[in-house]
Every structure is written in structure tokens, then in C-alpha cells.
ChimeraX commands (.cxc) that place a marker at each C-alpha (Angstrom):
marker #1 position 122.98,313.71,56.90 radius 0.5
marker #1 position 123.45,311.68,60.38 radius 0.5
marker #1 position 126.20,309.02,61.27 radius 0.5
marker #1 position 126.45,306.28,63.61 radius 0.5
marker #1 position 128.60,302.83,64.34 radius 0.5
marker #1 position 127.46,300.10,62.64 radius 0.5
marker #1 position 127.32,296.77,64.36 radius 0.5
marker #1 position 130.15,294.40,63.39 radius 0.5
marker #1 position 132.25,297.92,62.15 radius 0.5
marker #1 position 132.20,300.78,59.56 radius 0.5
marker #1 position 129.30,303.02,60.14 radius 0.5
marker #1 position 126.06,304.18,59.12 radius 0.5
marker #1 position 125.34,307.20,57.19 radius 0.5
marker #1 position 121.93,309.03,56.22 radius 0.5
marker #1 position 122.00,311.26,53.31 radius 0.5
marker #1 position 119.30,312.77,51.85 radius 0.5
marker #1 position 118.84,311.81,47.97 radius 0.5
marker #1 position 119.55,315.56,46.92 radius 0.5
marker #1 position 122.62,314.98,48.25 radius 0.5
marker #1 position 123.31,311.79,47.95 radius 0.5
marker #1 position 126.23,312.54,44.48 radius 0.5
marker #1 position 127.77,314.93,46.57 radius 0.5
marker #1 position 128.46,311.84,49.44 radius 0.5
marker #1 position 129.50,310.34,46.06 radius 0.5
marker #1 position 132.49,312.78,45.03 radius 0.5
marker #1 position 133.63,313.30,48.06 radius 0.5
marker #1 position 134.10,309.85,48.75 radius 0.5
marker #1 position 135.46,309.59,45.69 radius 0.5
marker #1 position 137.66,312.24,46.29 radius 0.5
marker #1 position 138.96,310.84,49.47 radius 0.5
marker #1 position 139.64,307.48,48.55 radius 0.5
marker #1 position 139.74,307.54,45.07 radius 0.5
marker #1 position 137.76,306.52,41.91 radius 0.5
marker #1 position 134.99,303.36,43.33 radius 0.5
marker #1 position 134.64,300.46,40.93 radius 0.5
marker #1 position 130.67,299.89,41.36 radius 0.5
marker #1 position 129.40,296.46,41.61 radius 0.5
marker #1 position 125.74,295.26,41.73 radius 0.5
marker #1 position 124.40,294.14,45.25 radius 0.5
marker #1 position 121.22,293.11,46.77 radius 0.5
marker #1 position 120.54,295.96,48.70 radius 0.5
marker #1 position 121.41,298.19,46.08 radius 0.5
marker #1 position 124.95,299.14,45.07 radius 0.5
marker #1 position 129.09,298.90,46.57 radius 0.5
marker #1 position 131.55,301.24,45.90 radius 0.5
marker #1 position 134.52,299.81,46.46 radius 0.5
marker #1 position 137.57,302.44,46.25 radius 0.5
marker #1 position 141.31,301.88,45.59 radius 0.5
marker #1 position 142.50,302.28,48.92 radius 0.5
marker #1 position 140.39,299.54,50.41 radius 0.5
marker #1 position 137.32,302.08,51.36 radius 0.5
marker #1 position 133.79,300.56,51.03 radius 0.5
marker #1 position 130.07,302.03,50.67 radius 0.5
marker #1 position 127.07,299.96,50.36 radius 0.5
marker #1 position 124.48,302.23,48.80 radius 0.5
marker #1 position 121.28,300.88,50.33 radius 0.5
marker #1 position 118.14,300.54,47.79 radius 0.5
marker #1 position 116.03,303.22,50.15 radius 0.5
marker #1 position 112.26,302.04,50.47 radius 0.5
marker #1 position 109.65,302.58,47.49 radius 0.5
marker #1 position 113.00,303.87,44.69 radius 0.5
marker #1 position 113.13,300.02,43.13 radius 0.5
marker #1 position 109.10,300.18,42.44 radius 0.5
marker #1 position 110.12,303.34,40.28 radius 0.5
marker #1 position 113.05,302.50,37.97 radius 0.5
marker #1 position 114.28,298.70,37.12 radius 0.5
marker #1 position 117.03,300.63,36.21 radius 0.5
marker #1 position 118.34,300.20,39.58 radius 0.5
marker #1 position 119.04,297.39,39.52 radius 0.5
marker #1 position 121.28,297.42,36.11 radius 0.5
marker #1 position 124.27,298.63,38.83 radius 0.5
marker #1 position 124.83,302.08,36.70 radius 0.5
marker #1 position 125.80,304.75,39.70 radius 0.5
marker #1 position 124.08,307.48,37.71 radius 0.5
marker #1 position 120.33,305.16,37.60 radius 0.5
marker #1 position 120.89,304.97,41.17 radius 0.5
marker #1 position 120.95,308.40,42.05 radius 0.5
marker #1 position 118.33,309.35,39.31 radius 0.5
marker #1 position 116.16,306.31,41.09 radius 0.5
marker #1 position 116.55,307.69,44.69 radius 0.5
marker #1 position 116.02,311.00,43.95 radius 0.5
marker #1 position 112.78,310.47,42.38 radius 0.5
marker #1 position 109.90,311.33,44.51 radius 0.5
marker #1 position 108.00,308.77,46.06 radius 0.5
marker #1 position 105.01,308.57,48.20 radius 0.5
marker #1 position 105.84,306.96,51.13 radius 0.5
marker #1 position 103.41,306.18,54.17 radius 0.5
marker #1 position 104.57,306.40,57.54 radius 0.5
marker #1 position 103.41,304.23,60.65 radius 0.5
marker #1 position 104.77,305.25,64.42 radius 0.5
marker #1 position 103.71,303.65,67.01 radius 0.5
marker #1 position 104.12,303.20,70.76 radius 0.5
marker #1 position 102.18,301.49,73.07 radius 0.5
marker #1 position 100.09,304.55,74.04 radius 0.5
marker #1 position 100.43,306.79,70.20 radius 0.5
marker #1 position 100.63,306.67,67.21 radius 0.5
marker #1 position 101.00,309.14,64.11 radius 0.5
marker #1 position 100.57,307.91,60.69 radius 0.5
marker #1 position 100.68,310.31,57.71 radius 0.5
marker #1 position 101.39,310.45,53.84 radius 0.5
marker #1 position 104.12,311.79,52.29 radius 0.5
marker #1 position 104.76,312.61,48.96 radius 0.5
marker #1 position 108.64,313.72,48.14 radius 0.5
marker #1 position 109.52,315.70,50.75 radius 0.5
marker #1 position 106.20,317.05,51.77 radius 0.5
marker #1 position 103.71,315.79,54.54 radius 0.5
marker #1 position 100.59,315.45,52.57 radius 0.5
marker #1 position 98.30,313.73,55.00 radius 0.5
marker #1 position 98.56,312.90,59.07 radius 0.5
marker #1 position 96.71,312.33,62.03 radius 0.5
marker #1 position 98.12,311.71,65.59 radius 0.5
marker #1 position 96.14,309.95,68.38 radius 0.5
marker #1 position 96.89,309.22,71.59 radius 0.5
marker #1 position 96.15,307.23,74.38 radius 0.5
marker #1 position 96.58,306.80,78.60 radius 0.5
marker #1 position 98.24,303.56,78.79 radius 0.5
marker #1 position 98.83,303.25,82.78 radius 0.5
marker #1 position 102.89,302.52,83.61 radius 0.5
marker #1 position 104.55,299.29,85.68 radius 0.5
marker #1 position 103.78,299.38,89.06 radius 0.5
marker #1 position 106.38,298.32,91.69 radius 0.5
marker #1 position 103.68,297.13,93.93 radius 0.5
marker #1 position 103.42,293.34,94.60 radius 0.5
marker #1 position 100.76,290.56,95.17 radius 0.5
marker #1 position 97.14,291.15,94.10 radius 0.5
marker #1 position 97.14,294.56,93.38 radius 0.5
marker #1 position 100.46,294.02,91.00 radius 0.5
marker #1 position 97.88,291.86,89.09 radius 0.5
marker #1 position 95.19,293.91,88.94 radius 0.5
marker #1 position 97.38,296.86,87.31 radius 0.5
marker #1 position 98.72,294.81,85.25 radius 0.5
marker #1 position 95.35,293.37,83.83 radius 0.5
marker #1 position 94.06,296.91,83.44 radius 0.5
marker #1 position 97.00,297.99,81.53 radius 0.5
marker #1 position 97.16,295.11,79.23 radius 0.5
marker #1 position 92.80,296.22,78.80 radius 0.5
marker #1 position 94.63,300.29,77.89 radius 0.5
marker #1 position 97.13,298.41,75.29 radius 0.5
marker #1 position 94.61,296.12,74.17 radius 0.5
marker #1 position 92.18,299.01,73.77 radius 0.5
marker #1 position 95.30,302.03,72.28 radius 0.5
marker #1 position 96.27,299.60,69.42 radius 0.5
marker #1 position 92.99,298.23,68.55 radius 0.5
marker #1 position 92.32,302.61,68.20 radius 0.5
marker #1 position 95.48,302.31,65.83 radius 0.5
marker #1 position 94.05,299.44,63.61 radius 0.5
marker #1 position 90.62,301.56,62.36 radius 0.5
marker #1 position 92.88,305.06,62.47 radius 0.5
marker #1 position 94.93,303.07,59.92 radius 0.5
marker #1 position 92.09,301.67,58.42 radius 0.5
marker #1 position 90.85,304.72,57.94 radius 0.5
marker #1 position 93.56,307.24,56.63 radius 0.5
marker #1 position 96.35,304.40,55.40 radius 0.5
marker #1 position 94.35,302.04,53.62 radius 0.5
marker #1 position 92.88,304.01,51.50 radius 0.5
marker #1 position 95.79,305.19,50.05 radius 0.5
marker #1 position 97.50,302.13,49.51 radius 0.5
marker #1 position 97.33,302.05,46.03 radius 0.5
marker #1 position 99.54,304.91,45.88 radius 0.5
marker #1 position 102.05,304.20,47.51 radius 0.5
marker #1 position 105.65,303.04,46.50 radius 0.5
marker #1 position 106.22,301.85,50.22 radius 0.5
marker #1 position 105.48,302.20,53.72 radius 0.5
marker #1 position 107.98,302.66,56.71 radius 0.5
marker #1 position 107.34,302.19,60.19 radius 0.5
marker #1 position 109.29,303.84,63.30 radius 0.5
marker #1 position 108.72,303.03,66.89 radius 0.5
marker #1 position 107.95,300.16,68.77 radius 0.5
marker #1 position 108.47,296.97,66.83 radius 0.5
marker #1 position 105.79,294.92,68.50 radius 0.5
marker #1 position 103.76,297.38,68.17 radius 0.5
marker #1 position 103.85,298.09,64.03 radius 0.5
marker #1 position 103.67,294.17,63.94 radius 0.5
marker #1 position 100.68,294.27,65.77 radius 0.5
marker #1 position 98.12,297.28,63.88 radius 0.5
marker #1 position 99.68,295.62,60.66 radius 0.5
marker #1 position 98.92,292.20,61.37 radius 0.5
marker #1 position 94.90,293.21,61.36 radius 0.5
marker #1 position 93.67,290.78,57.54 radius 0.5
marker #1 position 92.10,294.52,56.58 radius 0.5
marker #1 position 95.71,295.77,56.56 radius 0.5
marker #1 position 97.45,293.50,53.97 radius 0.5
marker #1 position 97.63,295.77,51.43 radius 0.5
marker #1 position 99.97,297.81,53.79 radius 0.5
marker #1 position 102.43,295.09,55.13 radius 0.5
marker #1 position 102.83,294.14,52.34 radius 0.5
marker #1 position 104.05,297.80,51.29 radius 0.5
marker #1 position 106.15,297.63,54.35 radius 0.5
marker #1 position 109.99,298.23,53.99 radius 0.5
marker #1 position 112.46,296.65,56.31 radius 0.5
marker #1 position 113.60,300.05,57.85 radius 0.5
marker #1 position 112.09,300.63,61.06 radius 0.5
marker #1 position 112.20,304.50,62.57 radius 0.5
marker #1 position 113.79,304.99,65.78 radius 0.5
marker #1 position 111.53,307.56,66.97 radius 0.5
marker #1 position 110.36,309.08,70.08 radius 0.5
marker #1 position 107.16,309.56,71.36 radius 0.5
marker #1 position 105.18,310.12,68.31 radius 0.5
marker #1 position 103.63,313.20,67.67 radius 0.5
marker #1 position 102.97,315.89,64.76 radius 0.5
marker #1 position 106.39,317.42,64.71 radius 0.5
marker #1 position 108.06,313.50,65.02 radius 0.5
marker #1 position 106.05,312.67,61.71 radius 0.5
marker #1 position 107.39,315.99,59.69 radius 0.5
marker #1 position 110.91,314.90,60.84 radius 0.5
marker #1 position 109.95,311.30,59.87 radius 0.5
marker #1 position 109.75,312.24,56.07 radius 0.5
marker #1 position 113.54,312.61,55.78 radius 0.5
marker #1 position 114.22,309.68,57.83 radius 0.5
marker #1 position 112.07,307.25,55.74 radius 0.5
marker #1 position 113.43,309.09,52.03 radius 0.5
marker #1 position 117.31,308.86,53.24 radius 0.5
marker #1 position 119.66,306.59,51.53 radius 0.5
marker #1 position 121.96,304.35,54.36 radius 0.5
marker #1 position 124.82,303.99,53.32 radius 0.5
marker #1 position 127.14,301.75,55.13 radius 0.5
marker #1 position 131.43,303.15,54.97 radius 0.5
marker #1 position 133.52,300.86,55.93 radius 0.5
marker #1 position 137.56,302.88,55.77 radius 0.5
marker #1 position 140.51,301.08,54.43 radius 0.5
marker #1 position 142.63,298.79,56.79 radius 0.5
marker #1 position 145.55,300.41,58.44 radius 0.5
marker #1 position 149.03,299.52,57.23 radius 0.5
marker #1 position 150.76,297.09,59.04 radius 0.5
marker link #1:1,2 radius 0.2
marker link #1:2,3 radius 0.2
marker link #1:3,4 radius 0.2
marker link #1:4,5 radius 0.2
marker link #1:5,6 radius 0.2
marker link #1:6,7 radius 0.2
marker link #1:7,8 radius 0.2
marker link #1:8,9 radius 0.2
marker link #1:9,10 radius 0.2
marker link #1:10,11 radius 0.2
marker link #1:11,12 radius 0.2
marker link #1:12,13 radius 0.2
marker link #1:13,14 radius 0.2
marker link #1:14,15 radius 0.2
marker link #1:15,16 radius 0.2
marker link #1:16,17 radius 0.2
marker link #1:17,18 radius 0.2
marker link #1:18,19 radius 0.2
marker link #1:19,20 radius 0.2
marker link #1:20,21 radius 0.2
marker link #1:21,22 radius 0.2
marker link #1:22,23 radius 0.2
marker link #1:23,24 radius 0.2
marker link #1:24,25 radius 0.2
marker link #1:25,26 radius 0.2
marker link #1:26,27 radius 0.2
marker link #1:27,28 radius 0.2
marker link #1:28,29 radius 0.2
marker link #1:29,30 radius 0.2
marker link #1:30,31 radius 0.2
marker link #1:31,32 radius 0.2
marker link #1:32,33 radius 0.2
marker link #1:33,34 radius 0.2
marker link #1:34,35 radius 0.2
marker link #1:35,36 radius 0.2
marker link #1:36,37 radius 0.2
marker link #1:37,38 radius 0.2
marker link #1:38,39 radius 0.2
marker link #1:39,40 radius 0.2
marker link #1:40,41 radius 0.2
marker link #1:41,42 radius 0.2
marker link #1:42,43 radius 0.2
marker link #1:43,44 radius 0.2
marker link #1:44,45 radius 0.2
marker link #1:45,46 radius 0.2
marker link #1:46,47 radius 0.2
marker link #1:47,48 radius 0.2
marker link #1:48,49 radius 0.2
marker link #1:49,50 radius 0.2
marker link #1:50,51 radius 0.2
marker link #1:51,52 radius 0.2
marker link #1:52,53 radius 0.2
marker link #1:53,54 radius 0.2
marker link #1:54,55 radius 0.2
marker link #1:55,56 radius 0.2
marker link #1:56,57 radius 0.2
marker link #1:57,58 radius 0.2
marker link #1:58,59 radius 0.2
marker link #1:59,60 radius 0.2
marker link #1:60,61 radius 0.2
marker link #1:61,62 radius 0.2
marker link #1:62,63 radius 0.2
marker link #1:63,64 radius 0.2
marker link #1:64,65 radius 0.2
marker link #1:65,66 radius 0.2
marker link #1:66,67 radius 0.2
marker link #1:67,68 radius 0.2
marker link #1:68,69 radius 0.2
marker link #1:69,70 radius 0.2
marker link #1:70,71 radius 0.2
marker link #1:71,72 radius 0.2
marker link #1:72,73 radius 0.2
marker link #1:73,74 radius 0.2
marker link #1:74,75 radius 0.2
marker link #1:75,76 radius 0.2
marker link #1:76,77 radius 0.2
marker link #1:77,78 radius 0.2
marker link #1:78,79 radius 0.2
marker link #1:79,80 radius 0.2
marker link #1:80,81 radius 0.2
marker link #1:81,82 radius 0.2
marker link #1:82,83 radius 0.2
marker link #1:83,84 radius 0.2
marker link #1:84,85 radius 0.2
marker link #1:85,86 radius 0.2
marker link #1:86,87 radius 0.2
marker link #1:87,88 radius 0.2
marker link #1:88,89 radius 0.2
marker link #1:89,90 radius 0.2
marker link #1:90,91 radius 0.2
marker link #1:91,92 radius 0.2
marker link #1:92,93 radius 0.2
marker link #1:93,94 radius 0.2
marker link #1:94,95 radius 0.2
marker link #1:95,96 radius 0.2
marker link #1:96,97 radius 0.2
marker link #1:97,98 radius 0.2
marker link #1:98,99 radius 0.2
marker link #1:99,100 radius 0.2
marker link #1:100,101 radius 0.2
marker link #1:101,102 radius 0.2
marker link #1:102,103 radius 0.2
marker link #1:103,104 radius 0.2
marker link #1:104,105 radius 0.2
marker link #1:105,106 radius 0.2
marker link #1:106,107 radius 0.2
marker link #1:107,108 radius 0.2
marker link #1:108,109 radius 0.2
marker link #1:109,110 radius 0.2
marker link #1:110,111 radius 0.2
marker link #1:111,112 radius 0.2
marker link #1:112,113 radius 0.2
marker link #1:113,114 radius 0.2
marker link #1:114,115 radius 0.2
marker link #1:115,116 radius 0.2
marker link #1:116,117 radius 0.2
marker link #1:117,118 radius 0.2
marker link #1:118,119 radius 0.2
marker link #1:119,120 radius 0.2
marker link #1:120,121 radius 0.2
marker link #1:121,122 radius 0.2
marker link #1:122,123 radius 0.2
marker link #1:123,124 radius 0.2
marker link #1:124,125 radius 0.2
marker link #1:125,126 radius 0.2
marker link #1:126,127 radius 0.2
marker link #1:127,128 radius 0.2
marker link #1:128,129 radius 0.2
marker link #1:129,130 radius 0.2
marker link #1:130,131 radius 0.2
marker link #1:131,132 radius 0.2
marker link #1:132,133 radius 0.2
marker link #1:133,134 radius 0.2
marker link #1:134,135 radius 0.2
marker link #1:135,136 radius 0.2
marker link #1:136,137 radius 0.2
marker link #1:137,138 radius 0.2
marker link #1:138,139 radius 0.2
marker link #1:139,140 radius 0.2
marker link #1:140,141 radius 0.2
marker link #1:141,142 radius 0.2
marker link #1:142,143 radius 0.2
marker link #1:143,144 radius 0.2
marker link #1:144,145 radius 0.2
marker link #1:145,146 radius 0.2
marker link #1:146,147 radius 0.2
marker link #1:147,148 radius 0.2
marker link #1:148,149 radius 0.2
marker link #1:149,150 radius 0.2
marker link #1:150,151 radius 0.2
marker link #1:151,152 radius 0.2
marker link #1:152,153 radius 0.2
marker link #1:153,154 radius 0.2
marker link #1:154,155 radius 0.2
marker link #1:155,156 radius 0.2
marker link #1:156,157 radius 0.2
marker link #1:157,158 radius 0.2
marker link #1:158,159 radius 0.2
marker link #1:159,160 radius 0.2
marker link #1:160,161 radius 0.2
marker link #1:161,162 radius 0.2
marker link #1:162,163 radius 0.2
marker link #1:163,164 radius 0.2
marker link #1:164,165 radius 0.2
marker link #1:165,166 radius 0.2
marker link #1:166,167 radius 0.2
marker link #1:167,168 radius 0.2
marker link #1:168,169 radius 0.2
marker link #1:169,170 radius 0.2
marker link #1:170,171 radius 0.2
marker link #1:171,172 radius 0.2
marker link #1:172,173 radius 0.2
marker link #1:173,174 radius 0.2
marker link #1:174,175 radius 0.2
marker link #1:175,176 radius 0.2
marker link #1:176,177 radius 0.2
marker link #1:177,178 radius 0.2
marker link #1:178,179 radius 0.2
marker link #1:179,180 radius 0.2
marker link #1:180,181 radius 0.2
marker link #1:181,182 radius 0.2
marker link #1:182,183 radius 0.2
marker link #1:183,184 radius 0.2
marker link #1:184,185 radius 0.2
marker link #1:185,186 radius 0.2
marker link #1:186,187 radius 0.2
marker link #1:187,188 radius 0.2
marker link #1:188,189 radius 0.2
marker link #1:189,190 radius 0.2
marker link #1:190,191 radius 0.2
marker link #1:191,192 radius 0.2
marker link #1:192,193 radius 0.2
marker link #1:193,194 radius 0.2
marker link #1:194,195 radius 0.2
marker link #1:195,196 radius 0.2
marker link #1:196,197 radius 0.2
marker link #1:197,198 radius 0.2
marker link #1:198,199 radius 0.2
marker link #1:199,200 radius 0.2
marker link #1:200,201 radius 0.2
marker link #1:201,202 radius 0.2
marker link #1:202,203 radius 0.2
marker link #1:203,204 radius 0.2
marker link #1:204,205 radius 0.2
marker link #1:205,206 radius 0.2
marker link #1:206,207 radius 0.2
marker link #1:207,208 radius 0.2
marker link #1:208,209 radius 0.2
marker link #1:209,210 radius 0.2
marker link #1:210,211 radius 0.2
marker link #1:211,212 radius 0.2
marker link #1:212,213 radius 0.2
marker link #1:213,214 radius 0.2
marker link #1:214,215 radius 0.2
marker link #1:215,216 radius 0.2
marker link #1:216,217 radius 0.2
marker link #1:217,218 radius 0.2
marker link #1:218,219 radius 0.2
marker link #1:219,220 radius 0.2
marker link #1:220,221 radius 0.2
marker link #1:221,222 radius 0.2
marker link #1:222,223 radius 0.2
marker link #1:223,224 radius 0.2
view
């Protein structure tokens, strides 16, 4: 489980689906039994002391159980913990890692990298020459990433519950802009994973992050 501050107050907590029921029990023990209401993002838990927890539906879960929309906590927990088949697309300018996760297991994977020259401090004509070279390298790397997605992920599109991306948003957007990848783009979750340079170990770790339930926790206001 990881935690980080949230913009506007509170904190984001990422909870493994298998531990979500225990986490909810702990929230109730700390703040009192909460009321549960349906929201567009999932469920809102509101405790008697004013503490709240927003449980966001994880990628692909809504397609498994329509009961999530009914507002039942038990249904939410069941849907969040159900096995899902998720496509992973991690990309930065010089490297990509793609795969398919079935539940907690990474069953398909491929990592590719290509040299893209860094920025130069040189000025004048040399700076423009290096910039052109760098742009050409970046375009070639993007093209190779698109072809990899066509070969590896596109044939799996019909079996996927969601596609979760990570890394550099601009690069990911560039890959999925290819018209051939429209079936994958249609499955793309809003979540963008914050990952380092894509490598196989990073791809493996991304499986848990893609499956995690994101919870926005806000503590009760302090008493006057």
C-alpha cells in the first residue's frame, strides 16, 4: 500500500484489492461505521466523525460487475478483487514496455529501447543540427513503439478489460494516436502510472499499480 498527498487536501492511498476489505474495516474502526453512497468514480464512505474515503473503481472492474453501480460495498469489494485482464503500455521517449496481466500475473511482455540524444548546450547552427537529429530519433522510436503495440497488444484487444498506461503522457498519446490502435485507445483508463524508464522489472511492478484501488482519504476537520 502506498500513500501520497492529494491536491486540495487529503491523501491518496493505493490499496491492493485483496486487502481492501481489511482497509475498509480499519477505516471504520478509526472513524466509526461509515455510510456508503454511490458516486461517479465509485463509492464514498462518510464516517460519523466527518472523515471520508473515496473508493475509485479500478481499471476494468466496472466491466466485470454492473453491481458496482448499485452502491453496495460488498459488490464493490467483489468487483475490485475479481481477476481482470489488463493491457499495460509504459512509454518514455527512448524506451517502451508493454504487456498483458491476467489477474496478478504478467502473461505477455516485451521491452524495447532506442537511443534518443539528450539536449545539448551548444548554440547556433550546431544546436539546430542536434535538435533535428534528436527529433528524428524520437520519431523513429515512436514509430517502433507503435509497431510493437500493433504486434503485441492489438491482437489482445478483444480479451482486455482495460488498458493502463504509464510514463510520459505525450509519448503514450502519440502511440495510441495511430488509427490502427483505436481498439486499444478505446479501452484506455484515465489512470497514468508514474514509472521510471520502462524496463521488465518496472513492467512487473506496474501490474500491482494498475490493479490497485485508489482511495482519497480526508480526515475530519479539527475541533474548534
